[in-house]
N, C-alpha and C positions, 0 to 999 in steps of 0.2 A: 504492499501498499503505500504508494507516493504522497507527501504531505507538499502541502507550499512552502514549508520550510528547505525541501529538499533531502528529507530523511526517508531511509525504505524501513520500513521494517519487517522484517523478515517473518516471523511468522505468529499466530496469532496468541503464544503464550508468551511472546515475546514482548507482544503491545501490552500484556498485562502487568509482565514484570516491568516494563517502560513506565507503566503508572504508578506500579509500588515504589519505584524508585524515586520518583519525585522527581525528575531530571537531574538525578547525580550523573557526573560523565564518568566516572571510574563505571558504572553500572555499565551506562548509556553506550559507551565504546562496543562491547562486545554485541549490541543487539543491531547499534545501525550503522550505515556508513553515510557518509556527506558527499555529495556533488563534488566535483575536484577538478579544476578548468586545469590547472599546473602545479609542479612541484613543489612551488612556495606556496601556494592553498595547502596542498598533503600536508607539509611540515609543521604548519604552522595550524594544523588542523590536531597533530601526533602532538604539538607541543602544549596545548589548551588543553587537553585533554587529559595526557599522562603530568603535564607536570604545572598545570594551573594552581591559583589560590583555591580555598575554597571559598564554595558560595556563599560567605558572610560578611554585610556592607554594614560595618557600624561606627560611630561617631563617638570616637573617645578625643578630650581635651581640643575639641576645636579643628580635629582631621579625622579625613577619609580614614577608615583603616578595613582592609579586606583580608578575609580570613585570618584575623587574629593579628596582622601586625603590620604594620609598615613595607615592609620588605615584600608582602601581598599585597599589598596597593601598589608598588613601584612594578612588580612583578603582572600583575592586571593591567598596568597603564602602560608598560611594553608593547604586552600582546595586542592591546586593543589597537598600538598606532601601528605595529604590524598589519593588522589585520583593516584598517580604515587610513591605514597610511598618515603622517605627522601633519598633514596639511589639514586632518582635523582636527589637529590641536591649534594649529599655525592663527587659524578662521577666529578664535577666541578672545585673542587678547590681540591690540592695536602692532602693526609692523614695528613702531619704533622701540616699543618695551621687549619684541623681540630682538632687537638689536642690540639694545644696551644691555642683553642679556649675555647674547652673542660675544659681546665685547668685556664683559666681566667674566665668562666662562673662559673664552679662548685669546684672549688680548688683541681681538681682530676690529679695528674701527670703520665701520663701513655706511653708507647711506644708499636710499634706495635707488639712486641714481646710478651708482657703483655695484649694487648685488648682483645684478645681470653677468658681471665676469667674475663673480668671488668663486672661489676654491678651496677647500677645505679639506681635501681627499690628502694633501701630506701630514697633516697633523694627527700626532700620534693617538689611538682612540682602542682603549681596551672596553670589551664588554665587561656590564656588571655581574657578579656572581650572585643571582639573587633565589639559589635551592633552598634557601632558606624560607623563601616566602610559597613552596609546595606545600597544597596540600595535605600531603603524605601519606601512606599508604592509609588504607581504609579501616581494614583490622575490625571490621564488623563493623564500625563506626554507622551506617545510615540506618541498617537492620536492627540495632538497639536502640537509636533513635526513635525511629518511627515505629517502634514497639513501643516505646515509653508514654510515645504522646496520645496514641490509641485507648493504649490503657487509663491513663490519665483523664483524657476526654472524655468515657465511659461514666467514670465516677465524680468527674469535677462538680454536674449540676447535683448531685444528692448531697452535696455538706456545703452548698450554697456558695459553688463559686464557677469559674470556666478555666478553661486549660487552654493555651494556643500554643505554638510551634516558633520557630525561628523566622520565620517573616512577618512577624509583628514585632514591633518595636520598644523596647520599653525605658521610659526615659525615667535619667538621676540626673536631677541638675540641667547642664546644659549636656550631658551625654546622652546619647542613645544607642541600646543594647539589643543585641537581639538572641537570647536564650536559645539553647536547641529544645527547650520544654519551660514552661510556666505555671502554676497556676495563681489565680486573683480572685478578688470577691468585689473587687470593686468599688469598697468601700472602706474608710477607716484609713488605710497606707496608702491609698489606689484609685484611681480614677479611671473610667475608661472611655478616651474619647477613639474618635472615629478613624483615625491612622494610626494610633500609639496609646501604652498605657501611661499613663503620668503617675510615676511614683513606685516605689516596689513590690512589686508583686510578691503575695506570701511566702513563696516556694520557687526556688529559678534551679534547672538545673543545665548542666553542660557534660557533654560526652567527648571526653579526652582522642583527641588524633596524635598519632606519636610523631615528634616533632612540634608539640602545639603544646607542652605540658606547662610551659612556666606561664604563658598568657589567662590561662585555666587557673590553677592552683596558686600562683602569685598577684598578677596584676588584676585578673577580674574580682578574684575574690576579695582584696583588697577595697577595690571599687563598691562592691556590694554589701560588703563591712559598714564601711562608711556610710553609705545612701541609707540603710536598715533593711536588709533585705534579712527576714527572719529566720528563715531554712534554706541554705545552697549545699546541693549535692554535686560532686564530681564521679562520673561514671568512667569504669577507664572498662574498655572490651577488652585489652590486652592482658591484662591480668586479673579478668573478672571480679573485679571490685568496685566498691560504693565507698566516696569518703562523704560521711556525712556531717556537716556545720552546722552548730545553733547559734544563732546570735544573741549573749548574754552579757548584758551591761556593756553593749556596745562593741563587743568584741567575739567573735566566733570561737567557739570551742566544739571540740573532736567528740563526735556522740558515735553509737552502736546499736545493732537491734536488739530487743529485747530477746530474752531468754526462747521463746516462743520463736525466735527467728525473725519476726517483725520489727520494722520501723515504726514509732509512730511519731511524726511531728508537731513538736507544738504550737506552731502557729496553723495548724488547719485540723481543729476538732473533730474526732471520728475519722479520721483517716489513717491506712495502714497500710503499710507499702512490705511485699515481700521479694527479697529480691534474686532469690533463686533463679527463675523461669526465665529471667531477663538474658543466661547465658546457650538458651537454648535455641537455636537459630530458625527452628521448626516455626516458630513463635512470631519470627520477623515481621513476614510481611504477610501475617491474617491468616496462618494455620490454624494450630490449636487454640491460639490465643488464650493462651491458660493467664489468668489475672493476674496484674502485678501490684494492683489498686485495691483494697477495700473497704468498704463503709462499716463502719463498726455503731455499735448504737442505733438509737431512730433515724430513721434518715429526716435530712431537713429540708423543708417546704422548699420549692422551687421557684424561685422569683429572678425572672427578666434582669440582668445586668443591663444598666442604662447607658447609652452611650451619652455623652457629654457633648452638645453643639459647639465644641471651642476649640480652638489650636487652628495650627495648620494642618495641609492633607496635599495630596497630591497636588502641582500644578497652581494652589492656590498665592506662591509667591512669584513673580515676574523671572526669569531665570536670567539673571545678573550678575555673575560671581564677579570677587573682587579677585583676578589675580594683576600680582605682584611679583616684582624680582626676589622679596623673598616670599616665604611661606606666609598666609593670609589666614584667618580665623575665620571655618565656617561655623555660623549657627544654626541652633537646635532645629530653630521654623525651617531655614535653608535647606537642610539633610530633610525632614518629613515632605518638603514640598517637591525636590529639587528628585532622592535618589528613589529610581527604580527598584522593583521587586527583584531579591537577588536571584533570579533564573537562569544560571549560566548558559548558554545556548550558543549552535553554532552554523548557520547556515549564509548563503550567498557566501562562499569564501572567507567569512571573518567570523570573529566573537558577536554573540547576540546579547543583551541583555536590557530587555526591555524597549528593543526595537533603535531607530535611528535618535529620536527625545534621549531614550533613558540611553544610552552611549553617549550621547551631547555632552548629558546633565556628569554623568561620571567623571567624563577626561575635565569638566570646567573645575569640579572638585576637587580631584587628583593634581589639577594645576594648580589649585589653590592650597591643597597640601603639602607641596613641596618647594612652591615658585619657580618660576620660569627658568634660573640657571641652574637649578639641581636638577630639573626635569630634563635639561639638554644633555643628561650626562645617561638618559634610559637609551636615546640610537647614537650612531653615529655622525659626528659635527654637519659631513656633508648633506645628509637625508635634509638637515632642520634648513641647511641654504637652499636647497633644490627648493621644498614646499614654500618659503619666503618665496623663491623666485619666481614659483609658480601665482601665487598670490598675489604679486604685483603685478603679472603679465594678464590674469586675468581682475584685475579691476580695474586696467589700462584701456579693455574694451568692455567695461562696464555697459556704456550707452548700447552697443549693438548685443549686446545679452538682453540688457531688457528688451530692447523693443522685436527679438526673437520670441520670449517669454509673452509680452503683450499677445504676438500674433494667435499664438498657442490659448492663451487664453480665452480670448473671443472666438475661436474654434470650438475651446470646448463649452463657451455658453450656448454658441448656435447647437451645438451637439444635444446639449441637457434639455433645452428647451424644444427642439425637435422631437426626438427619443422619448424624452419623460415629460413633459408638458410642465418644466419648472420654468416659471414666470422671472419672480423675482431673485434675481442674482445679486453678488458681489465681491469683492476679493480684498482681502490683508496680507499681512506680510511683507516681509522685503522688498516682493516687489514694488509695494507703493512707498515704501521710505526712502527719504534721498541717501541712504547709505548704501555702499555699492553690494554687490548679492556677495555670497560667500558662501564657501563646502557646505554649508547647512541650511542652505535655504532654500525653499520650496514653494510649490505652487497653493495657496490654501483660499478655496473657492468658499463660500458662503450663501444657502438659500433658505427659504423660507416658505417653500411648500414643496420640497421635495417628498415623493413619494416612498413610505416607509419601508413597504414590505418588496421595493425592488434597490434595496441599499445595496447589496452586493452585485446587481447588475451595473448599477453605476461605478460600481467600483471599477467592475471589469472595462466598462467602457473608457472610463477616464486612462486606465493603464494601457488601453491599445492606443492611445495617441501620442507614446513613447513612454522611455525612461525619465530622460531628463527633460524637462524639469518634471520629479515626482511631482501630481498633482494631488488632491485630499478635498474631501465636500465636506462642511461643517454643516447641520441641521442648525438652524440659527434661533427655534424655538423648539428642539427636543435634544436629549441627551447632553452626556458631561462635557464641559468647556472650559479650561485653565483660566485661571485670572488674567494669563496676559491676551486670552482669545477675546475673551469677554470686552476686555478693554479696547482691544483693536476692532472688534465690532461697531463698538459704541463710537469709536473716536477717528478712526482711521479708513473705515471701508471706502472703497473707491466702490459706485454701482457699475454693473455691466450692462 
């Protein structure tokens, strides 16, 4: 079965396993193959699958931390740039700022007019060793994590709470963590917002990966302790052991199961945990599913935990990262608004995380995390020079490019009116702004009377007009729109 992402799932059993594996590339590598046009994309695919960072995107001390370390952040940055090209990053900051970064890093002074003849091929460059950012051997990590989440979710409501996995952020001050599993009540210690949990969960669980022990046992334990997480468990699949840490008088103290083999967390009344079934791999993906968590005493009447309609959400802030020569802080609201779901995929011969918008946002946050001078170390210097040369050349032809795009927009508008009966149309985005088009520019059409039941037909029709520029249609009256899109419709829309 071929999908739009270019993957082939070989068998029905493989498809079931794919769903159970929740998109983790260690497993998917054995089930899927990707369309590859050349050797470079094949090598990048293998590198991304075998040696990419863990799919975990967190905000720690105002920096985007990938897979538990800044080495993981640098590794993801390099792999994204290899797949999307350095031009994808160069488009996000002013040319003059990049030229200053080159001067500080390599001692070259050059202006816009001189860069066309500049070459840094002879400058010595050694590729950074980023192996410390690898996700590490699986050692049952994903099976154990899924088993924990499934079992905890089954009983969470019976003890008056809820459980979520690592795609949901927990806000601790200005930090955003995504634990492998957590239980919360939405009252007292924490409040459930639409896109994150505000405050410490009553129970947080991290599953160790080899090579990441320091992150979970030291760094995160210190943060969780300081922020008031009452119970923190560290599950180690390799040693088949669980460390139980309970916060007493502001300090974590090591705890142990009772004589009956059950551990009863003090922060969740009526909950008991039996770790033994955790190491039976038949339970990991919905086999016999012997329960890990038990309800003791009377069941609590379930009441739905209300979502607090406050705080940031995806797209609630315009994407305007503060990019400087040195690292610049990322705020929690920016992290929530810009950071895509940590679903690491691969199609169109390059890494994909939340589509083009997600990759663009991640690149912006990674550039802010390291600063432009340090970012130059991720790839050879000549690749940055060529990206800058390409950008300057494109900007010099911006008038011609915009004229071509406007011609396509009028073609698209005529087609939408004739084939789909859409009357009121407009266009927003970079095409109607005074700034030059850039690597991330696309055409965003806006319609007020598009037939909702023919949405996919419209998508296919717009795709049939060509690959460049990418065209998409927003429904002005229905569907989700980012704050940036809403503002553009209100203030910048050009009727067609």
